[in-house]
ChimeraX commands (.cxc) that place a marker at each C-alpha (Angstrom):
marker #1 position -6.05,2.44,-19.37 radius 0.5
marker #1 position -9.41,0.81,-19.96 radius 0.5
marker #1 position -10.31,-2.01,-17.50 radius 0.5
marker #1 position -10.13,-5.52,-18.90 radius 0.5
marker #1 position -11.24,-8.95,-17.75 radius 0.5
marker #1 position -8.32,-11.35,-17.52 radius 0.5
marker #1 position -7.17,-14.58,-15.93 radius 0.5
marker #1 position -4.23,-14.81,-13.54 radius 0.5
marker #1 position -2.30,-17.86,-12.37 radius 0.5
marker #1 position -0.87,-18.16,-8.86 radius 0.5
marker #1 position 2.90,-18.66,-9.22 radius 0.5
marker #1 position 3.97,-18.08,-5.61 radius 0.5
marker #1 position 2.57,-17.40,-2.15 radius 0.5
marker #1 position 4.58,-15.42,0.41 radius 0.5
marker #1 position 3.68,-15.28,4.10 radius 0.5
marker #1 position 4.06,-11.71,5.32 radius 0.5
marker #1 position 2.57,-11.78,8.84 radius 0.5
marker #1 position 0.35,-14.28,10.72 radius 0.5
marker #1 position -2.75,-12.99,8.87 radius 0.5
marker #1 position -1.31,-11.48,5.67 radius 0.5
marker #1 position -0.16,-13.24,2.51 radius 0.5
marker #1 position 1.19,-12.00,-0.80 radius 0.5
marker #1 position -0.22,-13.80,-3.84 radius 0.5
marker #1 position 2.17,-13.54,-6.78 radius 0.5
marker #1 position 0.35,-13.81,-10.11 radius 0.5
marker #1 position 1.23,-14.40,-13.71 radius 0.5
marker #1 position -0.95,-12.09,-15.82 radius 0.5
marker #1 position -1.25,-11.38,-19.57 radius 0.5
marker #1 position 1.58,-9.15,-20.83 radius 0.5
marker #1 position -0.85,-6.63,-22.29 radius 0.5
marker #1 position -2.30,-5.83,-18.85 radius 0.5
marker #1 position -0.85,-2.54,-17.65 radius 0.5
marker #1 position -1.53,-0.53,-14.50 radius 0.5
marker #1 position -0.26,2.57,-12.75 radius 0.5
marker #1 position 1.24,2.31,-9.26 radius 0.5
marker #1 position -1.58,2.97,-6.79 radius 0.5
marker #1 position -4.32,1.33,-8.84 radius 0.5
marker #1 position -6.40,-1.71,-7.90 radius 0.5
marker #1 position -8.28,-4.60,-9.51 radius 0.5
marker #1 position -11.45,-6.50,-8.77 radius 0.5
marker #1 position -11.00,-10.19,-8.01 radius 0.5
marker #1 position -13.82,-12.66,-8.70 radius 0.5
marker #1 position -13.72,-15.77,-6.55 radius 0.5
marker #1 position -16.68,-18.09,-6.07 radius 0.5
marker #1 position -19.01,-15.54,-7.73 radius 0.5
marker #1 position -17.99,-12.81,-5.26 radius 0.5
marker #1 position -16.08,-9.65,-6.15 radius 0.5
marker #1 position -13.60,-7.80,-3.96 radius 0.5
marker #1 position -11.08,-5.00,-4.63 radius 0.5
marker #1 position -7.37,-5.52,-4.06 radius 0.5
marker #1 position -4.55,-3.10,-4.79 radius 0.5
marker #1 position -1.71,-4.03,-7.09 radius 0.5
marker #1 position 1.04,-4.34,-4.50 radius 0.5
marker #1 position 4.10,-4.49,-6.76 radius 0.5
marker #1 position 5.55,-2.11,-9.31 radius 0.5
marker #1 position 4.21,-2.62,-12.86 radius 0.5
marker #1 position 6.08,-5.38,-14.67 radius 0.5
marker #1 position 5.27,-7.27,-17.85 radius 0.5
marker #1 position 3.24,-10.40,-17.14 radius 0.5
marker #1 position 3.53,-10.28,-13.35 radius 0.5
marker #1 position 1.93,-8.69,-10.32 radius 0.5
marker #1 position 1.26,-9.24,-6.62 radius 0.5
marker #1 position -1.76,-8.86,-4.37 radius 0.5
marker #1 position -1.09,-8.63,-0.65 radius 0.5
marker #1 position -4.13,-9.70,1.35 radius 0.5
marker #1 position -5.07,-9.52,5.00 radius 0.5
marker #1 position -7.56,-12.20,6.06 radius 0.5
marker #1 position -10.58,-10.31,7.38 radius 0.5
marker #1 position -13.58,-12.04,5.82 radius 0.5
marker #1 position -14.94,-14.82,3.64 radius 0.5
marker #1 position -13.36,-13.71,0.36 radius 0.5
marker #1 position -9.94,-13.03,1.84 radius 0.5
marker #1 position -10.01,-16.43,3.55 radius 0.5
marker #1 position -10.57,-18.07,0.17 radius 0.5
marker #1 position -7.73,-16.02,-1.29 radius 0.5
marker #1 position -5.46,-17.25,1.50 radius 0.5
marker #1 position -6.38,-20.82,0.60 radius 0.5
marker #1 position -5.17,-20.47,-3.00 radius 0.5
marker #1 position -2.29,-22.70,-4.10 radius 0.5
marker #1 position 0.35,-22.50,-6.80 radius 0.5
marker #1 position -1.19,-23.26,-10.16 radius 0.5
marker #1 position -4.67,-22.04,-9.20 radius 0.5
marker #1 position -6.28,-19.54,-11.56 radius 0.5
marker #1 position -8.49,-16.60,-10.66 radius 0.5
marker #1 position -10.45,-14.01,-12.62 radius 0.5
marker #1 position -9.57,-10.32,-12.36 radius 0.5
marker #1 position -10.85,-7.08,-13.85 radius 0.5
marker #1 position -8.92,-3.85,-13.93 radius 0.5
marker #1 position -7.14,-1.61,-13.51 radius 0.5
marker #1 position -9.28,0.85,-11.56 radius 0.5
marker #1 position -8.58,3.90,-9.44 radius 0.5
marker #1 position -7.03,7.33,-9.83 radius 0.5
marker #1 position -6.83,8.87,-6.35 radius 0.5
marker #1 position -3.50,7.30,-5.36 radius 0.5
marker #1 position -1.95,6.99,-8.80 radius 0.5
marker #1 position 1.74,7.77,-9.17 radius 0.5
marker #1 position 3.33,8.26,-12.59 radius 0.5
marker #1 position 6.65,9.48,-13.94 radius 0.5
marker #1 position 5.25,12.99,-14.27 radius 0.5
marker #1 position 4.79,13.34,-10.49 radius 0.5
marker #1 position 7.83,15.47,-9.68 radius 0.5
marker #1 position 6.93,16.58,-6.17 radius 0.5
marker #1 position 8.29,14.99,-3.03 radius 0.5
marker #1 position 5.75,12.72,-1.37 radius 0.5
marker #1 position 4.55,12.01,2.15 radius 0.5
marker #1 position 2.66,8.78,2.77 radius 0.5
marker #1 position 0.65,7.68,5.80 radius 0.5
marker #1 position -0.45,4.05,5.90 radius 0.5
marker #1 position -1.95,1.67,8.44 radius 0.5
marker #1 position -1.91,-2.12,8.22 radius 0.5
marker #1 position -2.75,-3.46,4.77 radius 0.5
marker #1 position -3.13,0.14,3.56 radius 0.5
marker #1 position 0.57,-0.17,2.74 radius 0.5
marker #1 position -0.18,-2.02,-0.52 radius 0.5
marker #1 position -0.56,0.92,-2.96 radius 0.5
marker #1 position 2.47,2.60,-1.39 radius 0.5
marker #1 position 4.57,-0.53,-1.79 radius 0.5
marker #1 position 3.80,-0.43,-5.52 radius 0.5
marker #1 position 4.75,3.26,-5.66 radius 0.5
marker #1 position 7.93,2.88,-3.60 radius 0.5
marker #1 position 9.09,-0.08,-5.72 radius 0.5
marker #1 position 8.33,1.91,-8.87 radius 0.5
marker #1 position 10.32,4.94,-7.67 radius 0.5
marker #1 position 13.20,2.77,-6.50 radius 0.5
marker #1 position 13.33,0.66,-9.68 radius 0.5
marker #1 position 13.15,3.69,-11.97 radius 0.5
marker #1 position 15.70,5.59,-9.84 radius 0.5
marker #1 position 13.40,8.61,-9.74 radius 0.5
marker #1 position 14.51,11.63,-7.73 radius 0.5
marker #1 position 11.35,11.99,-5.62 radius 0.5
marker #1 position 11.90,12.04,-1.87 radius 0.5
marker #1 position 9.50,9.70,-0.06 radius 0.5
marker #1 position 8.52,9.85,3.61 radius 0.5
marker #1 position 6.38,6.90,4.71 radius 0.5
marker #1 position 4.81,6.87,8.16 radius 0.5
marker #1 position 3.48,3.37,8.65 radius 0.5
marker #1 position 1.30,2.46,11.65 radius 0.5
marker #1 position 0.63,-1.06,12.93 radius 0.5
marker #1 position -0.48,-2.63,16.19 radius 0.5
marker #1 position 2.76,-4.52,16.92 radius 0.5
marker #1 position 6.10,-5.17,15.25 radius 0.5
marker #1 position 4.82,-8.60,14.20 radius 0.5
marker #1 position 2.03,-6.95,12.19 radius 0.5
marker #1 position 4.33,-4.88,9.96 radius 0.5
marker #1 position 3.87,-6.01,6.35 radius 0.5
marker #1 position 6.94,-5.79,4.09 radius 0.5
marker #1 position 9.25,-4.89,7.00 radius 0.5
marker #1 position 12.34,-6.60,5.53 radius 0.5
marker #1 position 11.64,-5.37,2.02 radius 0.5
marker #1 position 11.14,-1.77,3.12 radius 0.5
marker #1 position 14.27,-1.83,5.27 radius 0.5
marker #1 position 16.29,-3.18,2.35 radius 0.5
marker #1 position 15.04,-0.41,0.03 radius 0.5
marker #1 position 15.75,2.29,2.63 radius 0.5
marker #1 position 19.27,0.97,3.17 radius 0.5
marker #1 position 20.02,1.36,-0.54 radius 0.5
marker #1 position 18.06,4.54,-1.33 radius 0.5
marker #1 position 18.69,7.72,0.67 radius 0.5
marker #1 position 15.63,9.38,-0.88 radius 0.5
marker #1 position 13.24,7.01,0.91 radius 0.5
marker #1 position 12.57,7.26,4.65 radius 0.5
marker #1 position 10.27,4.90,6.56 radius 0.5
marker #1 position 8.96,5.61,10.05 radius 0.5
marker #1 position 7.27,2.74,11.88 radius 0.5
marker #1 position 4.71,3.51,14.59 radius 0.5
marker #1 position 3.20,0.86,16.87 radius 0.5
marker #1 position -0.09,1.38,18.69 radius 0.5
marker #1 position -0.06,-1.70,20.96 radius 0.5
marker #1 position 3.65,-2.21,21.61 radius 0.5
marker #1 position 6.03,0.42,22.98 radius 0.5
marker #1 position 9.43,0.02,21.32 radius 0.5
marker #1 position 10.56,3.64,21.37 radius 0.5
marker #1 position 13.89,2.49,22.77 radius 0.5
marker #1 position 14.42,0.54,19.52 radius 0.5
marker #1 position 13.67,3.38,17.12 radius 0.5
marker #1 position 9.92,2.96,16.66 radius 0.5
marker #1 position 7.30,5.63,17.24 radius 0.5
marker #1 position 4.47,4.80,19.62 radius 0.5
marker #1 position 0.78,5.49,19.09 radius 0.5
marker #1 position -1.46,6.67,16.28 radius 0.5
marker #1 position -0.17,9.20,13.76 radius 0.5
marker #1 position -0.23,12.69,15.26 radius 0.5
marker #1 position 0.68,16.21,14.22 radius 0.5
marker #1 position 3.76,16.02,16.41 radius 0.5
marker #1 position 4.86,12.80,14.71 radius 0.5
marker #1 position 4.49,14.31,11.25 radius 0.5
marker #1 position 6.41,17.47,12.21 radius 0.5
marker #1 position 9.15,15.40,13.83 radius 0.5
marker #1 position 9.88,13.66,10.54 radius 0.5
marker #1 position 8.94,16.36,8.02 radius 0.5
marker #1 position 10.24,19.92,8.34 radius 0.5
marker #1 position 7.98,21.28,5.61 radius 0.5
marker #1 position 4.86,19.09,5.37 radius 0.5
marker #1 position 3.02,21.77,3.41 radius 0.5
marker #1 position 5.42,21.26,0.51 radius 0.5
marker #1 position 4.78,17.52,0.12 radius 0.5
marker #1 position 2.12,15.74,-1.88 radius 0.5
marker #1 position 0.41,13.50,0.70 radius 0.5
marker #1 position -1.07,10.06,0.10 radius 0.5
marker #1 position -3.18,8.43,2.85 radius 0.5
marker #1 position -4.45,4.85,2.98 radius 0.5
marker #1 position -5.90,3.06,5.98 radius 0.5
marker #1 position -9.08,2.69,8.04 radius 0.5
marker #1 position -11.66,5.46,7.52 radius 0.5
marker #1 position -11.09,7.04,10.95 radius 0.5
marker #1 position -7.35,7.27,10.39 radius 0.5
marker #1 position -7.83,8.73,6.93 radius 0.5
marker #1 position -10.13,11.40,8.35 radius 0.5
marker #1 position -7.87,12.25,11.30 radius 0.5
marker #1 position -4.67,12.47,9.24 radius 0.5
marker #1 position -6.36,14.59,6.58 radius 0.5
marker #1 position -7.49,17.01,9.30 radius 0.5
marker #1 position -3.94,17.20,10.68 radius 0.5
marker #1 position -2.43,17.83,7.26 radius 0.5
marker #1 position -4.94,20.57,6.47 radius 0.5
marker #1 position -4.01,22.22,9.77 radius 0.5
marker #1 position -0.38,22.04,8.67 radius 0.5
marker #1 position -1.32,23.83,5.40 radius 0.5
marker #1 position -0.73,20.83,3.12 radius 0.5
marker #1 position -2.30,21.67,-0.24 radius 0.5
marker #1 position -2.23,18.32,-2.06 radius 0.5
marker #1 position -3.81,15.45,-0.09 radius 0.5
marker #1 position -4.87,12.25,-1.83 radius 0.5
marker #1 position -7.02,9.50,-0.27 radius 0.5
marker #1 position -8.43,6.44,-1.98 radius 0.5
marker #1 position -12.18,7.13,-2.25 radius 0.5
marker #1 position -13.28,3.48,-1.83 radius 0.5
marker #1 position -12.41,2.95,1.80 radius 0.5
marker #1 position -10.08,-0.03,1.90 radius 0.5
marker #1 position -11.08,-1.24,5.34 radius 0.5
marker #1 position -14.17,-3.40,5.57 radius 0.5
marker #1 position -16.43,-1.85,2.92 radius 0.5
marker #1 position -16.61,-4.94,0.72 radius 0.5
marker #1 position -16.83,-7.62,3.46 radius 0.5
marker #1 position -13.53,-9.06,2.31 radius 0.5
marker link #1:1,2 radius 0.2
marker link #1:2,3 radius 0.2
marker link #1:3,4 radius 0.2
marker link #1:4,5 radius 0.2
marker link #1:5,6 radius 0.2
marker link #1:6,7 radius 0.2
marker link #1:7,8 radius 0.2
marker link #1:8,9 radius 0.2
marker link #1:9,10 radius 0.2
marker link #1:10,11 radius 0.2
marker link #1:11,12 radius 0.2
marker link #1:12,13 radius 0.2
marker link #1:13,14 radius 0.2
marker link #1:14,15 radius 0.2
marker link #1:15,16 radius 0.2
marker link #1:16,17 radius 0.2
marker link #1:17,18 radius 0.2
marker link #1:18,19 radius 0.2
marker link #1:19,20 radius 0.2
marker link #1:20,21 radius 0.2
marker link #1:21,22 radius 0.2
marker link #1:22,23 radius 0.2
marker link #1:23,24 radius 0.2
marker link #1:24,25 radius 0.2
marker link #1:25,26 radius 0.2
marker link #1:26,27 radius 0.2
marker link #1:27,28 radius 0.2
marker link #1:28,29 radius 0.2
marker link #1:29,30 radius 0.2
marker link #1:30,31 radius 0.2
marker link #1:31,32 radius 0.2
marker link #1:32,33 radius 0.2
marker link #1:33,34 radius 0.2
marker link #1:34,35 radius 0.2
marker link #1:35,36 radius 0.2
marker link #1:36,37 radius 0.2
marker link #1:37,38 radius 0.2
marker link #1:38,39 radius 0.2
marker link #1:39,40 radius 0.2
marker link #1:40,41 radius 0.2
marker link #1:41,42 radius 0.2
marker link #1:42,43 radius 0.2
marker link #1:43,44 radius 0.2
marker link #1:44,45 radius 0.2
marker link #1:45,46 radius 0.2
marker link #1:46,47 radius 0.2
marker link #1:47,48 radius 0.2
marker link #1:48,49 radius 0.2
marker link #1:49,50 radius 0.2
marker link #1:50,51 radius 0.2
marker link #1:51,52 radius 0.2
marker link #1:52,53 radius 0.2
marker link #1:53,54 radius 0.2
marker link #1:54,55 radius 0.2
marker link #1:55,56 radius 0.2
marker link #1:56,57 radius 0.2
marker link #1:57,58 radius 0.2
marker link #1:58,59 radius 0.2
marker link #1:59,60 radius 0.2
marker link #1:60,61 radius 0.2
marker link #1:61,62 radius 0.2
marker link #1:62,63 radius 0.2
marker link #1:63,64 radius 0.2
marker link #1:64,65 radius 0.2
marker link #1:65,66 radius 0.2
marker link #1:66,67 radius 0.2
marker link #1:67,68 radius 0.2
marker link #1:68,69 radius 0.2
marker link #1:69,70 radius 0.2
marker link #1:70,71 radius 0.2
marker link #1:71,72 radius 0.2
marker link #1:72,73 radius 0.2
marker link #1:73,74 radius 0.2
marker link #1:74,75 radius 0.2
marker link #1:75,76 radius 0.2
marker link #1:76,77 radius 0.2
marker link #1:77,78 radius 0.2
marker link #1:78,79 radius 0.2
marker link #1:79,80 radius 0.2
marker link #1:80,81 radius 0.2
marker link #1:81,82 radius 0.2
marker link #1:82,83 radius 0.2
marker link #1:83,84 radius 0.2
marker link #1:84,85 radius 0.2
marker link #1:85,86 radius 0.2
marker link #1:86,87 radius 0.2
marker link #1:87,88 radius 0.2
marker link #1:88,89 radius 0.2
marker link #1:89,90 radius 0.2
marker link #1:90,91 radius 0.2
marker link #1:91,92 radius 0.2
marker link #1:92,93 radius 0.2
marker link #1:93,94 radius 0.2
marker link #1:94,95 radius 0.2
marker link #1:95,96 radius 0.2
marker link #1:96,97 radius 0.2
marker link #1:97,98 radius 0.2
marker link #1:98,99 radius 0.2
marker link #1:99,100 radius 0.2
marker link #1:100,101 radius 0.2
marker link #1:101,102 radius 0.2
marker link #1:102,103 radius 0.2
marker link #1:103,104 radius 0.2
marker link #1:104,105 radius 0.2
marker link #1:105,106 radius 0.2
marker link #1:106,107 radius 0.2
marker link #1:107,108 radius 0.2
marker link #1:108,109 radius 0.2
marker link #1:109,110 radius 0.2
marker link #1:110,111 radius 0.2
marker link #1:111,112 radius 0.2
marker link #1:112,113 radius 0.2
marker link #1:113,114 radius 0.2
marker link #1:114,115 radius 0.2
marker link #1:115,116 radius 0.2
marker link #1:116,117 radius 0.2
marker link #1:117,118 radius 0.2
marker link #1:118,119 radius 0.2
marker link #1:119,120 radius 0.2
marker link #1:120,121 radius 0.2
marker link #1:121,122 radius 0.2
marker link #1:122,123 radius 0.2
marker link #1:123,124 radius 0.2
marker link #1:124,125 radius 0.2
marker link #1:125,126 radius 0.2
marker link #1:126,127 radius 0.2
marker link #1:127,128 radius 0.2
marker link #1:128,129 radius 0.2
marker link #1:129,130 radius 0.2
marker link #1:130,131 radius 0.2
marker link #1:131,132 radius 0.2
marker link #1:132,133 radius 0.2
marker link #1:133,134 radius 0.2
marker link #1:134,135 radius 0.2
marker link #1:135,136 radius 0.2
marker link #1:136,137 radius 0.2
marker link #1:137,138 radius 0.2
marker link #1:138,139 radius 0.2
marker link #1:139,140 radius 0.2
marker link #1:140,141 radius 0.2
marker link #1:141,142 radius 0.2
marker link #1:142,143 radius 0.2
marker link #1:143,144 radius 0.2
marker link #1:144,145 radius 0.2
marker link #1:145,146 radius 0.2
marker link #1:146,147 radius 0.2
marker link #1:147,148 radius 0.2
marker link #1:148,149 radius 0.2
marker link #1:149,150 radius 0.2
marker link #1:150,151 radius 0.2
marker link #1:151,152 radius 0.2
marker link #1:152,153 radius 0.2
marker link #1:153,154 radius 0.2
marker link #1:154,155 radius 0.2
marker link #1:155,156 radius 0.2
marker link #1:156,157 radius 0.2
marker link #1:157,158 radius 0.2
marker link #1:158,159 radius 0.2
marker link #1:159,160 radius 0.2
marker link #1:160,161 radius 0.2
marker link #1:161,162 radius 0.2
marker link #1:162,163 radius 0.2
marker link #1:163,164 radius 0.2
marker link #1:164,165 radius 0.2
marker link #1:165,166 radius 0.2
marker link #1:166,167 radius 0.2
marker link #1:167,168 radius 0.2
marker link #1:168,169 radius 0.2
marker link #1:169,170 radius 0.2
marker link #1:170,171 radius 0.2
marker link #1:171,172 radius 0.2
marker link #1:172,173 radius 0.2
marker link #1:173,174 radius 0.2
marker link #1:174,175 radius 0.2
marker link #1:175,176 radius 0.2
marker link #1:176,177 radius 0.2
marker link #1:177,178 radius 0.2
marker link #1:178,179 radius 0.2
marker link #1:179,180 radius 0.2
marker link #1:180,181 radius 0.2
marker link #1:181,182 radius 0.2
marker link #1:182,183 radius 0.2
marker link #1:183,184 radius 0.2
marker link #1:184,185 radius 0.2
marker link #1:185,186 radius 0.2
marker link #1:186,187 radius 0.2
marker link #1:187,188 radius 0.2
marker link #1:188,189 radius 0.2
marker link #1:189,190 radius 0.2
marker link #1:190,191 radius 0.2
marker link #1:191,192 radius 0.2
marker link #1:192,193 radius 0.2
marker link #1:193,194 radius 0.2
marker link #1:194,195 radius 0.2
marker link #1:195,196 radius 0.2
marker link #1:196,197 radius 0.2
marker link #1:197,198 radius 0.2
marker link #1:198,199 radius 0.2
marker link #1:199,200 radius 0.2
marker link #1:200,201 radius 0.2
marker link #1:201,202 radius 0.2
marker link #1:202,203 radius 0.2
marker link #1:203,204 radius 0.2
marker link #1:204,205 radius 0.2
marker link #1:205,206 radius 0.2
marker link #1:206,207 radius 0.2
marker link #1:207,208 radius 0.2
marker link #1:208,209 radius 0.2
marker link #1:209,210 radius 0.2
marker link #1:210,211 radius 0.2
marker link #1:211,212 radius 0.2
marker link #1:212,213 radius 0.2
marker link #1:213,214 radius 0.2
marker link #1:214,215 radius 0.2
marker link #1:215,216 radius 0.2
marker link #1:216,217 radius 0.2
marker link #1:217,218 radius 0.2
marker link #1:218,219 radius 0.2
marker link #1:219,220 radius 0.2
marker link #1:220,221 radius 0.2
marker link #1:221,222 radius 0.2
marker link #1:222,223 radius 0.2
marker link #1:223,224 radius 0.2
marker link #1:224,225 radius 0.2
marker link #1:225,226 radius 0.2
marker link #1:226,227 radius 0.2
marker link #1:227,228 radius 0.2
marker link #1:228,229 radius 0.2
marker link #1:229,230 radius 0.2
marker link #1:230,231 radius 0.2
marker link #1:231,232 radius 0.2
marker link #1:232,233 radius 0.2
marker link #1:233,234 radius 0.2
marker link #1:234,235 radius 0.2
view
């Protein structure tokens, strides 16, 4: 799909965590994107990339934004009825379409969950048969974006498994993993990691480390978004 310039209207704002908000947008019905793609947002003459964080739907999308810089602060200050300029869709590295038949492993950290939320919603809504394993790392339980939404999907869909790992809070007695994603953690939750298609999205160091682990485990299909989500655009 060729990128287009279009206007979007804020129709709702959802607080996810103390520093993360979801901006729900009304968009033109002819704007289509593939789960995993992103758009460029223009606000006060500055451009920044944000992933489409909901499954594709006619005339509607969501951007989930962590406040980490000047642009994201302005995004957090948007109100219902405000209008912003977008261009997209862009991206191909994390795309997920109906023709992806393989089972999928996902490793996300923090706001790197956004493309995977779009994919998981898409798979769940379409009732696709793909098995999904998501290993999702955050500092504390309070930092987990989409916790309630993910838990609700998992409760209703046996093909989707979510593993939460916390790096700054030890809640292993409550079913969480503790620490950064490791080879042992992946093997604990995936008997045959080499058979999965792997998607990775998070800070550059995590992307690099997890890719190295998966290569060691003989994974053949590893996909990482080439524009590093964390920090590159001073968002």
